[in-house]
C-alpha positions in Angstrom: -21.4 55.9 123.2 -21.4 52.3 123.1 -23.8 49.9 124.6 -23.1 48.2 127.4 -23.5 44.7 128.2 -26.6 44.5 129.9 -28.4 46.6 127.3 -27.5 44.5 124.8 -28.6 41.4 126.7 -31.7 43.1 127.4 -32.4 44.1 123.2 -31.6 40.3 122.7 -34.2 38.8 124.7 -36.6 41.4 124.8 -35.8 42.3 120.0 -36.2 46.2 120.9 -33.2 48.3 120.0 -32.0 51.0 122.6 -31.9 53.7 120.5 -35.8 53.7 119.8 -37.2 56.8 122.1 -40.4 57.3 120.7 -43.7 57.7 123.2 -44.6 54.3 122.8 -41.3 53.3 124.1 -41.2 55.8 127.0 -44.7 54.9 128.0 -43.6 51.7 128.0 -41.2 51.7 129.8 -42.4 53.8 132.5 -45.6 50.8 132.7 -43.0 47.9 133.2 -40.8 46.3 135.4 -37.1 48.0 135.1 -34.7 45.3 133.7 -32.7 44.2 137.3 -36.4 43.4 138.2 -37.3 41.7 135.2 -34.1 39.8 136.1 -34.4 39.3 139.4 -38.0 38.1 138.6 -37.0 35.8 136.2 -34.3 33.8 138.5 -36.4 34.1 141.7 -39.6 32.4 139.5 -36.9 29.8 137.9 -35.1 28.6 141.1 -38.8 28.1 142.7 -39.8 26.1 139.6 -36.6 24.1 140.4 -37.0 23.7 143.7 -40.7 22.4 143.3 -39.6 19.9 140.9 -36.8 18.7 143.1 -39.8 18.6 145.8 -41.8 16.6 143.3 -39.4 13.9 142.4 -38.9 13.7 146.4 -42.7 12.5 146.4 -41.9 9.4 144.3 -39.6 8.2 146.3 -42.4 8.7 149.4 -44.4 7.0 146.8 -47.2 9.7 147.4 -48.1 10.0 143.4 -50.2 12.5 143.8 -48.2 15.1 145.0 -45.2 14.4 142.9 -47.6 15.1 139.7 -48.9 18.4 140.9 -45.1 19.7 142.5 -43.3 18.1 139.6 -46.0 20.1 137.1 -46.2 23.5 138.7 -42.5 23.4 139.1 -42.0 23.1 135.4 -44.7 25.7 135.1 -43.2 28.3 137.5 -39.8 27.8 135.1 -41.5 28.3 132.2 -43.1 31.2 133.2 -40.3 32.8 134.1 -39.9 33.6 130.8 -42.4 36.0 131.4 -40.3 38.3 133.1 -37.9 38.7 130.1 -40.1 39.1 127.3 -44.0 39.7 128.8 -46.0 36.9 128.8 -47.7 38.3 125.4 -44.4 38.0 124.0 -43.9 34.7 125.3 -46.9 33.1 124.8 -47.0 34.5 120.9 -43.5 33.1 120.7 -44.5 29.5 122.2 -46.9 28.7 119.3 -44.6 30.0 116.8 -44.2 27.1 113.8 -41.0 26.0 115.0 -41.9 25.2 118.7 -45.9 24.8 117.6 -45.4 20.4 118.2 -43.0 20.7 121.0 -45.5 23.5 122.7 -48.5 21.0 122.4 -46.8 17.5 123.3 -45.4 19.7 126.7 -48.7 21.2 127.6 -50.2 17.8 126.8 -48.1 16.1 129.2 -48.5 18.5 131.8 -52.2 17.7 131.4 -51.6 13.9 131.7 -49.3 13.9 134.4 -51.8 15.8 136.5 -54.6 13.4 135.2 -52.6 10.3 135.7 -51.6 11.5 139.2 -54.8 13.3 140.7 -57.7 11.2 139.0 -56.3 8.2 137.6 -54.2 7.6 140.6 -51.3 5.4 138.6 -48.4 6.7 140.0 -46.4 4.4 136.7 -48.3 6.8 134.0 -47.6 9.7 136.3 -43.7 8.7 136.0 -44.2 8.0 132.2 -46.0 11.8 130.9 -43.2 13.1 133.6 -40.5 12.6 132.1 -42.3 12.7 128.4 -43.0 16.1 129.8 -39.1 16.7 130.3 -38.4 15.8 126.9 -41.0 17.8 125.5 -39.5 20.7 127.6 -36.1 20.3 126.5 -37.0 20.5 122.9 -38.7 23.3 123.2 -36.3 25.2 125.3 -33.3 24.0 122.6 -35.9 25.6 119.9 -34.4 29.1 121.1 -31.0 28.1 120.9 -29.9 28.8 117.3 -28.8 25.0 115.6 -29.3 23.4 118.7 -32.0 21.5 117.4 -29.9 20.2 114.5 -27.4 19.4 116.8 -28.7 16.7 119.3 -30.4 15.1 116.0 -26.9 14.3 114.7 -25.7 13.2 117.9 -28.8 10.9 118.1 -27.9 9.9 114.8 -24.4 9.0 115.3 -25.5 7.2 118.4 -27.7 5.0 116.6 -25.8 4.5 114.0 
């Protein structure tokens, strides 16, 4: 019997084959969220992240840089955390610190911390916006690492535009 599209997607995201029927797999399946619950959790968490990020952007126009830094950063962390529903938190954290993502992860996490510092402690709106832009770029570069050859395509486009 051919696996369904959902089963193929699940095995591609989780990295597990469908026909594993070991005791460990059965215990894991019994103690974890169902695939449909994972998808729903991912979508809800991701949409909340986008909402908080947009709310943060609205705060810029009201010159409320503290709220901007908090909402923007919380939104990005929530959107990033949505992937925990798909792969699980431990596997996602391991993937974040793999060699091909390490620099992007460190830059992204540093910019998250610097955005909060600039908005909350240093009370410098310009720096908060700068670090938020860098945070966005680092998160984009991080996300591109999950798409095969995407980073190479972006590098090629940038080099063609600059040439």
